[in-house]
mmCIF file as Biopython writes it, N, C-alpha, C and O atoms, coordinates in Angstrom:
data_model
#
loop_
_atom_site.group_PDB
_atom_site.id
_atom_site.type_symbol
_atom_site.label_atom_id
_atom_site.label_alt_id
_atom_site.label_comp_id
_atom_site.label_asym_id
_atom_site.label_entity_id
_atom_site.label_seq_id
_atom_site.pdbx_PDB_ins_code
_atom_site.Cartn_x
_atom_site.Cartn_y
_atom_site.Cartn_z
_atom_site.occupancy
_atom_site.B_iso_or_equiv
_atom_site.auth_seq_id
_atom_site.auth_asym_id
_atom_site.pdbx_PDB_model_num
ATOM 1   N N  . MET A ? 1  ? 119.341 83.126  113.977 1.0 0.0 1  A 1 
ATOM 2   C CA . MET A ? 1  ? 118.000 83.255  113.447 1.0 0.0 1  A 1 
ATOM 3   C C  . MET A ? 1  ? 118.054 84.121  112.189 1.0 0.0 1  A 1 
ATOM 4   O O  . MET A ? 1  ? 118.579 85.234  112.211 1.0 0.0 1  A 1 
ATOM 5   N N  . THR A ? 2  ? 117.514 83.604  111.110 1.0 0.0 2  A 1 
ATOM 6   C CA . THR A ? 2  ? 117.510 84.360  109.862 1.0 0.0 2  A 1 
ATOM 7   C C  . THR A ? 2  ? 116.251 85.214  109.776 1.0 0.0 2  A 1 
ATOM 8   O O  . THR A ? 2  ? 115.174 84.780  110.185 1.0 0.0 2  A 1 
ATOM 9   N N  . PRO A ? 3  ? 116.383 86.423  109.248 1.0 0.0 3  A 1 
ATOM 10  C CA . PRO A ? 3  ? 115.206 87.293  109.140 1.0 0.0 3  A 1 
ATOM 11  C C  . PRO A ? 3  ? 114.177 86.705  108.163 1.0 0.0 3  A 1 
ATOM 12  O O  . PRO A ? 3  ? 114.530 86.078  107.164 1.0 0.0 3  A 1 
ATOM 13  N N  . SER A ? 4  ? 112.925 86.922  108.475 1.0 0.0 4  A 1 
ATOM 14  C CA . SER A ? 4  ? 111.844 86.407  107.637 1.0 0.0 4  A 1 
ATOM 15  C C  . SER A ? 4  ? 111.435 87.454  106.611 1.0 0.0 4  A 1 
ATOM 16  O O  . SER A ? 4  ? 111.371 88.642  106.925 1.0 0.0 4  A 1 
ATOM 17  N N  . TRP A ? 5  ? 111.159 87.023  105.402 1.0 0.0 5  A 1 
ATOM 18  C CA . TRP A ? 5  ? 110.700 87.920  104.350 1.0 0.0 5  A 1 
ATOM 19  C C  . TRP A ? 5  ? 109.217 88.232  104.519 1.0 0.0 5  A 1 
ATOM 20  O O  . TRP A ? 5  ? 108.695 89.147  103.882 1.0 0.0 5  A 1 
ATOM 21  N N  . ARG A ? 6  ? 108.532 87.462  105.387 1.0 0.0 6  A 1 
ATOM 22  C CA . ARG A ? 6  ? 107.088 87.637  105.550 1.0 0.0 6  A 1 
ATOM 23  C C  . ARG A ? 6  ? 106.725 88.977  106.167 1.0 0.0 6  A 1 
ATOM 24  O O  . ARG A ? 6  ? 105.695 89.553  105.815 1.0 0.0 6  A 1 
ATOM 25  N N  . LYS A ? 7  ? 107.538 89.485  107.075 1.0 0.0 7  A 1 
ATOM 26  C CA . LYS A ? 7  ? 107.189 90.755  107.733 1.0 0.0 7  A 1 
ATOM 27  C C  . LYS A ? 7  ? 107.236 91.929  106.758 1.0 0.0 7  A 1 
ATOM 28  O O  . LYS A ? 7  ? 106.274 92.696  106.716 1.0 0.0 7  A 1 
ATOM 29  N N  . PRO A ? 8  ? 108.298 92.115  105.972 1.0 0.0 8  A 1 
ATOM 30  C CA . PRO A ? 8  ? 108.258 93.215  104.994 1.0 0.0 8  A 1 
ATOM 31  C C  . PRO A ? 8  ? 107.159 93.018  103.944 1.0 0.0 8  A 1 
ATOM 32  O O  . PRO A ? 8  ? 106.515 93.982  103.530 1.0 0.0 8  A 1 
ATOM 33  N N  . ALA A ? 9  ? 106.944 91.765  103.514 1.0 0.0 9  A 1 
ATOM 34  C CA . ALA A ? 9  ? 105.888 91.500  102.529 1.0 0.0 9  A 1 
ATOM 35  C C  . ALA A ? 9  ? 104.520 91.789  103.142 1.0 0.0 9  A 1 
ATOM 36  O O  . ALA A ? 9  ? 103.658 92.379  102.490 1.0 0.0 9  A 1 
ATOM 37  N N  . GLY A ? 10 ? 104.321 91.380  104.373 1.0 0.0 10 A 1 
ATOM 38  C CA . GLY A ? 10 ? 103.053 91.648  105.058 1.0 0.0 10 A 1 
ATOM 39  C C  . GLY A ? 10 ? 102.817 93.131  105.254 1.0 0.0 10 A 1 
ATOM 40  O O  . GLY A ? 10 ? 101.695 93.615  105.105 1.0 0.0 10 A 1 
ATOM 41  N N  . MET A ? 11 ? 103.876 93.851  105.588 1.0 0.0 11 A 1 
ATOM 42  C CA . MET A ? 11 ? 103.755 95.295  105.763 1.0 0.0 11 A 1 
ATOM 43  C C  . MET A ? 11 ? 103.330 95.956  104.452 1.0 0.0 11 A 1 
ATOM 44  O O  . MET A ? 11 ? 102.483 96.850  104.449 1.0 0.0 11 A 1 
ATOM 45  N N  . LEU A ? 12 ? 103.914 95.516  103.347 1.0 0.0 12 A 1 
ATOM 46  C CA . LEU A ? 12 ? 103.531 96.063  102.046 1.0 0.0 12 A 1 
ATOM 47  C C  . LEU A ? 12 ? 102.087 95.695  101.699 1.0 0.0 12 A 1 
ATOM 48  O O  . LEU A ? 12 ? 101.360 96.510  101.131 1.0 0.0 12 A 1 
ATOM 49  N N  . LEU A ? 13 ? 101.672 94.480  102.035 1.0 0.0 13 A 1 
ATOM 50  C CA . LEU A ? 13 ? 100.280 94.082  101.796 1.0 0.0 13 A 1 
ATOM 51  C C  . LEU A ? 13 ? 99.306  94.909  102.628 1.0 0.0 13 A 1 
ATOM 52  O O  . LEU A ? 13 ? 98.230  95.263  102.148 1.0 0.0 13 A 1 
ATOM 53  N N  . ILE A ? 14 ? 99.670  95.218  103.865 1.0 0.0 14 A 1 
ATOM 54  C CA . ILE A ? 14 ? 98.824  96.063  104.709 1.0 0.0 14 A 1 
ATOM 55  C C  . ILE A ? 14 ? 98.693  97.451  104.098 1.0 0.0 14 A 1 
ATOM 56  O O  . ILE A ? 14 ? 97.594  98.001  104.033 1.0 0.0 14 A 1 
ATOM 57  N N  . LEU A ? 15 ? 99.805  98.018  103.650 1.0 0.0 15 A 1 
ATOM 58  C CA . LEU A ? 15 ? 99.754  99.339  103.018 1.0 0.0 15 A 1 
ATOM 59  C C  . LEU A ? 15 ? 98.933  99.315  101.736 1.0 0.0 15 A 1 
ATOM 60  O O  . LEU A ? 15 ? 98.200  100.261 101.449 1.0 0.0 15 A 1 
ATOM 61  N N  . LEU A ? 16 ? 99.051  98.238  100.963 1.0 0.0 16 A 1 
ATOM 62  C CA . LEU A ? 16 ? 98.256  98.097  99.749  1.0 0.0 16 A 1 
ATOM 63  C C  . LEU A ? 16 ? 96.770  97.982  100.090 1.0 0.0 16 A 1 
ATOM 64  O O  . LEU A ? 16 ? 95.933  98.600  99.432  1.0 0.0 16 A 1 
ATOM 65  N N  . LEU A ? 17 ? 96.441  97.199  101.109 1.0 0.0 17 A 1 
ATOM 66  C CA . LEU A ? 17 ? 95.056  97.067  101.553 1.0 0.0 17 A 1 
ATOM 67  C C  . LEU A ? 17 ? 94.484  98.424  101.945 1.0 0.0 17 A 1 
ATOM 68  O O  . LEU A ? 17 ? 93.365  98.759  101.555 1.0 0.0 17 A 1 
ATOM 69  N N  . ILE A ? 18 ? 95.232  99.202  102.704 1.0 0.0 18 A 1 
ATOM 70  C CA . ILE A ? 18 ? 94.764  100.522 103.132 1.0 0.0 18 A 1 
ATOM 71  C C  . ILE A ? 18 ? 94.551  101.430 101.924 1.0 0.0 18 A 1 
ATOM 72  O O  . ILE A ? 18 ? 93.540  102.128 101.845 1.0 0.0 18 A 1 
ATOM 73  N N  . ALA A ? 19 ? 95.486  101.425 100.990 1.0 0.0 19 A 1 
ATOM 74  C CA . ALA A ? 19 ? 95.369  102.279 99.803  1.0 0.0 19 A 1 
ATOM 75  C C  . ALA A ? 19 ? 94.155  101.897 98.959  1.0 0.0 19 A 1 
ATOM 76  O O  . ALA A ? 19 ? 93.398  102.768 98.530  1.0 0.0 19 A 1 
ATOM 77  N N  . VAL A ? 20 ? 93.969  100.604 98.721  1.0 0.0 20 A 1 
ATOM 78  C CA . VAL A ? 20 ? 92.826  100.146 97.915  1.0 0.0 20 A 1 
ATOM 79  C C  . VAL A ? 20 ? 91.514  100.475 98.619  1.0 0.0 20 A 1 
ATOM 80  O O  . VAL A ? 20 ? 90.561  100.921 97.980  1.0 0.0 20 A 1 
ATOM 81  N N  . TRP A ? 21 ? 91.461  100.258 99.922  1.0 0.0 21 A 1 
ATOM 82  C CA . TRP A ? 21 ? 90.248  100.544 100.688 1.0 0.0 21 A 1 
ATOM 83  C C  . TRP A ? 21 ? 89.925  102.032 100.637 1.0 0.0 21 A 1 
ATOM 84  O O  . TRP A ? 21 ? 88.766  102.406 100.459 1.0 0.0 21 A 1 
ATOM 85  N N  . CYS A ? 22 ? 90.931  102.880 100.791 1.0 0.0 22 A 1 
ATOM 86  C CA . CYS A ? 22 ? 90.713  104.334 100.732 1.0 0.0 22 A 1 
ATOM 87  C C  . CYS A ? 22 ? 90.195  104.762 99.366  1.0 0.0 22 A 1 
ATOM 88  O O  . CYS A ? 22 ? 89.266  105.564 99.278  1.0 0.0 22 A 1 
ATOM 89  N N  . VAL A ? 23 ? 90.784  104.235 98.308  1.0 0.0 23 A 1 
ATOM 90  C CA . VAL A ? 23 ? 90.324  104.578 96.955  1.0 0.0 23 A 1 
ATOM 91  C C  . VAL A ? 23 ? 88.875  104.128 96.770  1.0 0.0 23 A 1 
ATOM 92  O O  . VAL A ? 23 ? 88.072  104.860 96.193  1.0 0.0 23 A 1 
ATOM 93  N N  . LEU A ? 24 ? 88.537  102.946 97.247  1.0 0.0 24 A 1 
ATOM 94  C CA . LEU A ? 24 ? 87.172  102.444 97.129  1.0 0.0 24 A 1 
ATOM 95  C C  . LEU A ? 24 ? 86.177  103.348 97.866  1.0 0.0 24 A 1 
ATOM 96  O O  . LEU A ? 24 ? 85.142  103.719 97.313  1.0 0.0 24 A 1 
ATOM 97  N N  . ILE A ? 25 ? 86.490  103.691 99.091  1.0 0.0 25 A 1 
ATOM 98  C CA . ILE A ? 25 ? 85.576  104.509 99.898  1.0 0.0 25 A 1 
ATOM 99  C C  . ILE A ? 25 ? 85.477  105.924 99.331  1.0 0.0 25 A 1 
ATOM 100 O O  . ILE A ? 25 ? 84.386  106.491 99.279  1.0 0.0 25 A 1 
ATOM 101 N N  . VAL A ? 26 ? 86.590  106.492 98.910  1.0 0.0 26 A 1 
ATOM 102 C CA . VAL A ? 26 ? 86.572  107.838 98.336  1.0 0.0 26 A 1 
ATOM 103 C C  . VAL A ? 26 ? 85.781  107.851 97.029  1.0 0.0 26 A 1 
ATOM 104 O O  . VAL A ? 26 ? 85.111  108.838 96.724  1.0 0.0 26 A 1 
ATOM 105 N N  . SER A ? 27 ? 85.849  106.771 96.257  1.0 0.0 27 A 1 
ATOM 106 C CA . SER A ? 27 ? 85.090  106.719 95.004  1.0 0.0 27 A 1 
ATOM 107 C C  . SER A ? 27 ? 83.585  106.706 95.267  1.0 0.0 27 A 1 
ATOM 108 O O  . SER A ? 27 ? 82.804  107.067 94.387  1.0 0.0 27 A 1 
ATOM 109 N N  . LEU A ? 28 ? 83.176  106.302 96.447  1.0 0.0 28 A 1 
ATOM 110 C CA . LEU A ? 28 ? 81.757  106.314 96.810  1.0 0.0 28 A 1 
ATOM 111 C C  . LEU A ? 28 ? 81.316  107.619 97.457  1.0 0.0 28 A 1 
ATOM 112 O O  . LEU A ? 28 ? 80.133  107.784 97.755  1.0 0.0 28 A 1 
ATOM 113 N N  . SER A ? 29 ? 82.233  108.544 97.679  1.0 0.0 29 A 1 
ATOM 114 C CA . SER A ? 29 ? 81.908  109.766 98.418  1.0 0.0 29 A 1 
ATOM 115 C C  . SER A ? 29 ? 80.873  110.637 97.710  1.0 0.0 29 A 1 
ATOM 116 O O  . SER A ? 29 ? 80.107  111.336 98.375  1.0 0.0 29 A 1 
ATOM 117 N N  . GLY A ? 30 ? 80.831  110.613 96.376  1.0 0.0 30 A 1 
ATOM 118 C CA . GLY A ? 30 ? 79.823  111.384 95.658  1.0 0.0 30 A 1 
ATOM 119 C C  . GLY A ? 30 ? 78.422  110.903 95.974  1.0 0.0 30 A 1 
ATOM 120 O O  . GLY A ? 30 ? 77.511  111.708 96.163  1.0 0.0 30 A 1 
ATOM 121 N N  . THR A ? 31 ? 78.250  109.606 96.032  1.0 0.0 31 A 1 
ATOM 122 C CA . THR A ? 31 ? 76.951  109.013 96.362  1.0 0.0 31 A 1 
ATOM 123 C C  . THR A ? 31 ? 76.629  109.202 97.835  1.0 0.0 31 A 1 
ATOM 124 O O  . THR A ? 31 ? 75.527  109.615 98.197  1.0 0.0 31 A 1 
ATOM 125 N N  . VAL A ? 32 ? 77.603  108.895 98.675  1.0 0.0 32 A 1 
ATOM 126 C CA . VAL A ? 32 ? 77.394  108.967 100.123 1.0 0.0 32 A 1 
ATOM 127 C C  . VAL A ? 32 ? 77.163  110.421 100.559 1.0 0.0 32 A 1 
ATOM 128 O O  . VAL A ? 32 ? 76.430  110.670 101.516 1.0 0.0 32 A 1 
ATOM 129 N N  . GLY A ? 33 ? 77.777  111.365 99.871  1.0 0.0 33 A 1 
ATOM 130 C CA . GLY A ? 33 ? 77.623  112.782 100.216 1.0 0.0 33 A 1 
ATOM 131 C C  . GLY A ? 33 ? 76.194  113.282 100.092 1.0 0.0 33 A 1 
ATOM 132 O O  . GLY A ? 33 ? 75.837  114.285 100.708 1.0 0.0 33 A 1 
ATOM 133 N N  . GLY A ? 34 ? 75.375  112.604 99.309  1.0 0.0 34 A 1 
ATOM 134 C CA . GLY A ? 34 ? 73.981  112.998 99.157  1.0 0.0 34 A 1 
ATOM 135 C C  . GLY A ? 34 ? 73.057  112.406 100.211 1.0 0.0 34 A 1 
ATOM 136 O O  . GLY A ? 34 ? 71.877  112.755 100.268 1.0 0.0 34 A 1 
ATOM 137 N N  . TRP A ? 35 ? 73.569  111.535 101.025 1.0 0.0 35 A 1 
ATOM 138 C CA . TRP A ? 35 ? 72.762  110.899 102.057 1.0 0.0 35 A 1 
ATOM 139 C C  . TRP A ? 35 ? 72.564  111.836 103.244 1.0 0.0 35 A 1 
ATOM 140 O O  . TRP A ? 35 ? 73.256  112.845 103.379 1.0 0.0 35 A 1 
ATOM 141 N N  . HIS A ? 36 ? 71.618  111.488 104.091 1.0 0.0 36 A 1 
ATOM 142 C CA . HIS A ? 36 ? 71.407  112.183 105.356 1.0 0.0 36 A 1 
ATOM 143 C C  . HIS A ? 36 ? 72.679  112.052 106.197 1.0 0.0 36 A 1 
ATOM 144 O O  . HIS A ? 36 ? 73.366  111.032 106.127 1.0 0.0 36 A 1 
ATOM 145 N N  . TRP A ? 37 ? 72.993  113.071 106.985 1.0 0.0 37 A 1 
ATOM 146 C CA . TRP A ? 37 ? 74.259  113.067 107.724 1.0 0.0 37 A 1 
ATOM 147 C C  . TRP A ? 37 ? 74.391  111.880 108.675 1.0 0.0 37 A 1 
ATOM 148 O O  . TRP A ? 37 ? 75.494  111.395 108.922 1.0 0.0 37 A 1 
ATOM 149 N N  . LEU A ? 38 ? 73.262  111.418 109.206 1.0 0.0 38 A 1 
ATOM 150 C CA . LEU A ? 38 ? 73.316  110.283 110.126 1.0 0.0 38 A 1 
ATOM 151 C C  . LEU A ? 38 ? 73.684  108.990 109.384 1.0 0.0 38 A 1 
ATOM 152 O O  . LEU A ? 38 ? 74.439  108.169 109.905 1.0 0.0 38 A 1 
ATOM 153 N N  . LEU A ? 39 ? 73.154  108.812 108.178 1.0 0.0 39 A 1 
ATOM 154 C CA . LEU A ? 39 ? 73.526  107.646 107.364 1.0 0.0 39 A 1 
ATOM 155 C C  . LEU A ? 39 ? 74.997  107.722 106.958 1.0 0.0 39 A 1 
ATOM 156 O O  . LEU A ? 39 ? 75.691  106.706 106.923 1.0 0.0 39 A 1 
ATOM 157 N N  . GLN A ? 40 ? 75.465  108.927 106.654 1.0 0.0 40 A 1 
ATOM 158 C CA . GLN A ? 40 ? 76.887  109.099 106.321 1.0 0.0 40 A 1 
ATOM 159 C C  . GLN A ? 40 ? 77.758  108.698 107.506 1.0 0.0 40 A 1 
ATOM 160 O O  . GLN A ? 40 ? 78.767  108.010 107.351 1.0 0.0 40 A 1 
ATOM 161 N N  . LEU A ? 41 ? 77.350  109.141 108.685 1.0 0.0 41 A 1 
ATOM 162 C CA . LEU A ? 41 ? 78.102  108.815 109.899 1.0 0.0 41 A 1 
ATOM 163 C C  . LEU A ? 41 ? 78.200  107.299 110.083 1.0 0.0 41 A 1 
ATOM 164 O O  . LEU A ? 41 ? 79.280  106.768 110.340 1.0 0.0 41 A 1 
ATOM 165 N N  . VAL A ? 42 ? 77.069  106.609 109.950 1.0 0.0 42 A 1 
ATOM 166 C CA . VAL A ? 42 ? 77.061  105.149 110.103 1.0 0.0 42 A 1 
ATOM 167 C C  . VAL A ? 42 ? 77.932  104.504 109.031 1.0 0.0 42 A 1 
ATOM 168 O O  . VAL A ? 42 ? 78.711  103.600 109.331 1.0 0.0 42 A 1 
ATOM 169 N N  . PHE A ? 43 ? 77.809  104.959 107.784 1.0 0.0 43 A 1 
ATOM 170 C CA . PHE A ? 43 ? 78.600  104.404 106.687 1.0 0.0 43 A 1 
ATOM 171 C C  . PHE A ? 43 ? 80.094  104.529 106.963 1.0 0.0 43 A 1 
ATOM 172 O O  . PHE A ? 43 ? 80.837  103.558 106.821 1.0 0.0 43 A 1 
ATOM 173 N N  . TYR A ? 44 ? 80.534  105.719 107.356 1.0 0.0 44 A 1 
ATOM 174 C CA . TYR A ? 44 ? 81.967  105.927 107.567 1.0 0.0 44 A 1 
ATOM 175 C C  . TYR A ? 44 ? 82.488  105.229 108.828 1.0 0.0 44 A 1 
ATOM 176 O O  . TYR A ? 44 ? 83.651  104.828 108.875 1.0 0.0 44 A 1 
ATOM 177 N N  . ILE A ? 45 ? 81.652  105.086 109.832 1.0 0.0 45 A 1 
ATOM 178 C CA . ILE A ? 45 ? 82.074  104.321 111.012 1.0 0.0 45 A 1 
ATOM 179 C C  . ILE A ? 45 ? 82.237  102.848 110.647 1.0 0.0 45 A 1 
ATOM 180 O O  . ILE A ? 45 ? 83.237  102.224 111.002 1.0 0.0 45 A 1 
ATOM 181 N N  . VAL A ? 46 ? 81.252  102.292 109.935 1.0 0.0 46 A 1 
ATOM 182 C CA . VAL A ? 46 ? 81.314  100.876 109.555 1.0 0.0 46 A 1 
ATOM 183 C C  . VAL A ? 46 ? 82.494  100.622 108.616 1.0 0.0 46 A 1 
ATOM 184 O O  . VAL A ? 46 ? 83.256  99.678  108.825 1.0 0.0 46 A 1 
ATOM 185 N N  . THR A ? 47 ? 82.651  101.454 107.585 1.0 0.0 47 A 1 
ATOM 186 C CA . THR A ? 47 ? 83.760  101.229 106.650 1.0 0.0 47 A 1 
ATOM 187 C C  . THR A ? 47 ? 85.110  101.516 107.300 1.0 0.0 47 A 1 
ATOM 188 O O  . THR A ? 47 ? 86.132  100.989 106.861 1.0 0.0 47 A 1 
ATOM 189 N N  . GLY A ? 48 ? 85.124  102.332 108.323 1.0 0.0 48 A 1 
ATOM 190 C CA . GLY A ? 48 ? 86.360  102.585 109.047 1.0 0.0 48 A 1 
ATOM 191 C C  . GLY A ? 48 ? 86.785  101.417 109.916 1.0 0.0 48 A 1 
ATOM 192 O O  . GLY A ? 48 ? 87.958  101.290 110.267 1.0 0.0 48 A 1 
ATOM 193 N N  . ILE A ? 49 ? 85.833  100.563 110.262 1.0 0.0 49 A 1 
ATOM 194 C CA . ILE A ? 49 ? 86.129  99.393  111.095 1.0 0.0 49 A 1 
ATOM 195 C C  . ILE A ? 49 ? 86.323  98.132  110.248 1.0 0.0 49 A 1 
ATOM 196 O O  . ILE A ? 49 ? 87.162  97.291  110.570 1.0 0.0 49 A 1 
ATOM 197 N N  . VAL A ? 50 ? 85.552  98.002  109.169 1.0 0.0 50 A 1 
ATOM 198 C CA . VAL A ? 50 ? 85.555  96.773  108.372 1.0 0.0 50 A 1 
ATOM 199 C C  . VAL A ? 50 ? 86.921  96.464  107.757 1.0 0.0 50 A 1 
ATOM 200 O O  . VAL A ? 50 ? 87.268  95.291  107.614 1.0 0.0 50 A 1 
ATOM 201 N N  . TRP A ? 51 ? 87.695  97.470  107.395 1.0 0.0 51 A 1 
ATOM 202 C CA . TRP A ? 51 ? 88.975  97.206  106.729 1.0 0.0 51 A 1 
ATOM 203 C C  . TRP A ? 51 ? 89.946  96.451  107.639 1.0 0.0 51 A 1 
ATOM 204 O O  . TRP A ? 51 ? 90.927  95.880  107.162 1.0 0.0 51 A 1 
ATOM 205 N N  . ILE A ? 52 ? 89.680  96.444  108.931 1.0 0.0 52 A 1 
ATOM 206 C CA . ILE A ? 52 ? 90.575  95.780  109.878 1.0 0.0 52 A 1 
ATOM 207 C C  . ILE A ? 52 ? 90.402  94.253  109.828 1.0 0.0 52 A 1 
ATOM 208 O O  . ILE A ? 52 ? 91.311  93.514  110.204 1.0 0.0 52 A 1 
ATOM 209 N N  . THR A ? 53 ? 89.241  93.786  109.367 1.0 0.0 53 A 1 
ATOM 210 C CA . THR A ? 53 ? 88.914  92.364  109.374 1.0 0.0 53 A 1 
ATOM 211 C C  . THR A ? 53 ? 89.981  91.471  108.726 1.0 0.0 53 A 1 
ATOM 212 O O  . THR A ? 53 ? 90.349  90.461  109.328 1.0 0.0 53 A 1 
ATOM 213 N N  . PRO A ? 54 ? 90.498  91.793  107.524 1.0 0.0 54 A 1 
ATOM 214 C CA . PRO A ? 54 ? 91.492  90.891  106.929 1.0 0.0 54 A 1 
ATOM 215 C C  . PRO A ? 54 ? 92.880  90.980  107.571 1.0 0.0 54 A 1 
ATOM 216 O O  . PRO A ? 54 ? 93.782  90.232  107.192 1.0 0.0 54 A 1 
ATOM 217 N N  . LEU A ? 55 ? 93.057  91.875  108.525 1.0 0.0 55 A 1 
ATOM 218 C CA . LEU A ? 55 ? 94.381  92.005  109.132 1.0 0.0 55 A 1 
ATOM 219 C C  . LEU A ? 55 ? 94.744  90.845  110.049 1.0 0.0 55 A 1 
ATOM 220 O O  . LEU A ? 55 ? 95.919  90.492  110.142 1.0 0.0 55 A 1 
ATOM 221 N N  . LYS A ? 56 ? 93.777  90.243  110.725 1.0 0.0 56 A 1 
ATOM 222 C CA . LYS A ? 56 ? 94.103  89.162  111.663 1.0 0.0 56 A 1 
ATOM 223 C C  . LYS A ? 56 ? 94.804  87.998  110.975 1.0 0.0 56 A 1 
ATOM 224 O O  . LYS A ? 56 ? 95.868  87.583  111.435 1.0 0.0 56 A 1 
ATOM 225 N N  . PRO A ? 57 ? 94.242  87.444  109.874 1.0 0.0 57 A 1 
ATOM 226 C CA . PRO A ? 57 ? 94.975  86.347  109.222 1.0 0.0 57 A 1 
ATOM 227 C C  . PRO A ? 57 ? 96.300  86.808  108.613 1.0 0.0 57 A 1 
ATOM 228 O O  . PRO A ? 57 ? 97.269  86.050  108.579 1.0 0.0 57 A 1 
ATOM 229 N N  . LEU A ? 58 ? 96.336  88.039  108.136 1.0 0.0 58 A 1 
ATOM 230 C CA . LEU A ? 58 ? 97.583  88.543  107.557 1.0 0.0 58 A 1 
ATOM 231 C C  . LEU A ? 58 ? 98.665  88.679  108.631 1.0 0.0 58 A 1 
ATOM 232 O O  . LEU A ? 58 ? 99.814  88.300  108.406 1.0 0.0 58 A 1 
ATOM 233 N N  . LEU A ? 59 ? 98.308  89.207  109.775 1.0 0.0 59 A 1 
ATOM 234 C CA . LEU A ? 59 ? 99.278  89.338  110.870 1.0 0.0 59 A 1 
ATOM 235 C C  . LEU A ? 59 ? 99.711  87.958  111.385 1.0 0.0 59 A 1 
ATOM 236 O O  . LEU A ? 59 ? 100.875 87.758  111.732 1.0 0.0 59 A 1 
ATOM 237 N N  . ARG A ? 60 ? 98.772  87.015  111.431 1.0 0.0 60 A 1 
ATOM 238 C CA . ARG A ? 60 ? 99.121  85.651  111.845 1.0 0.0 60 A 1 
ATOM 239 C C  . ARG A ? 60 ? 100.118 85.039  110.869 1.0 0.0 60 A 1 
ATOM 240 O O  . ARG A ? 60 ? 101.084 84.393  111.274 1.0 0.0 60 A 1 
ATOM 241 N N  . TRP A ? 61 ? 99.870  85.251  109.568 1.0 0.0 61 A 1 
ATOM 242 C CA . TRP A ? 61 ? 100.778 84.737  108.553 1.0 0.0 61 A 1 
ATOM 243 C C  . TRP A ? 61 ? 102.163 85.384  108.687 1.0 0.0 61 A 1 
ATOM 244 O O  . TRP A ? 61 ? 103.184 84.712  108.538 1.0 0.0 61 A 1 
ATOM 245 N N  . MET A ? 62 ? 102.189 86.665  108.963 1.0 0.0 62 A 1 
ATOM 246 C CA . MET A ? 62 ? 103.469 87.344  109.127 1.0 0.0 62 A 1 
ATOM 247 C C  . MET A ? 62 ? 104.275 86.744  110.265 1.0 0.0 62 A 1 
ATOM 248 O O  . MET A ? 62 ? 105.499 86.648  110.174 1.0 0.0 62 A 1 
ATOM 249 N N  . GLU A ? 63 ? 103.614 86.345  111.323 1.0 0.0 63 A 1 
ATOM 250 C CA . GLU A ? 63 ? 104.301 85.809  112.499 1.0 0.0 63 A 1 
ATOM 251 C C  . GLU A ? 63 ? 104.632 84.322  112.379 1.0 0.0 63 A 1 
ATOM 252 O O  . GLU A ? 63 ? 105.723 83.898  112.761 1.0 0.0 63 A 1 
ATOM 253 N N  . THR A ? 64 ? 103.699 83.529  111.852 1.0 0.0 64 A 1 
ATOM 254 C CA . THR A ? 64 ? 103.870 82.080  111.888 1.0 0.0 64 A 1 
ATOM 255 C C  . THR A ? 64 ? 104.072 81.432  110.523 1.0 0.0 64 A 1 
ATOM 256 O O  . THR A ? 64 ? 104.636 80.342  110.432 1.0 0.0 64 A 1 
ATOM 257 N N  . GLY A ? 65 ? 103.618 82.089  109.471 1.0 0.0 65 A 1 
ATOM 258 C CA . GLY A ? 65 ? 103.686 81.497  108.148 1.0 0.0 65 A 1 
ATOM 259 C C  . GLY A ? 65 ? 102.456 80.693  107.789 1.0 0.0 65 A 1 
ATOM 260 O O  . GLY A ? 65 ? 102.387 80.108  106.709 1.0 0.0 65 A 1 
ATOM 261 N N  . ARG A ? 66 ? 101.468 80.659  108.700 1.0 0.0 66 A 1 
ATOM 262 C CA . ARG A ? 66 ? 100.220 79.938  108.448 1.0 0.0 66 A 1 
ATOM 263 C C  . ARG A ? 66 ? 99.068  80.933  108.375 1.0 0.0 66 A 1 
ATOM 264 O O  . ARG A ? 66 ? 99.052  81.929  109.098 1.0 0.0 66 A 1 
ATOM 265 N N  . TRP A ? 67 ? 98.093  80.655  107.489 1.0 0.0 67 A 1 
ATOM 266 C CA . TRP A ? 67 ? 96.923  81.531  107.374 1.0 0.0 67 A 1 
ATOM 267 C C  . TRP A ? 67 ? 95.905  81.221  108.448 1.0 0.0 67 A 1 
ATOM 268 O O  . TRP A ? 67 ? 95.195  82.121  108.898 1.0 0.0 67 A 1 
ATOM 269 N N  . ARG A ? 68 ? 95.813  79.963  108.874 1.0 0.0 68 A 1 
ATOM 270 C CA . ARG A ? 68 ? 94.798  79.581  109.854 1.0 0.0 68 A 1 
ATOM 271 C C  . ARG A ? 68 ? 95.411  78.952  111.060 1.0 0.0 68 A 1 
ATOM 272 O O  . ARG A ? 68 ? 94.697  78.569  111.987 1.0 0.0 68 A 1 
#
């Protein structure tokens, strides 16, 4: 069995996704910091969960080579 290049490439894509998402959310911190603490809590909970959404097709591609 030959090793697949998809797993290292997928791992790098996951790390890139996390880095881009963090930069995006941190860039909004000035605006979000002025909100009521309860709205901030909801914002950070939602954005903390949403970044996981694109991982399912990416992980599937890493394993099978198919997006769908």
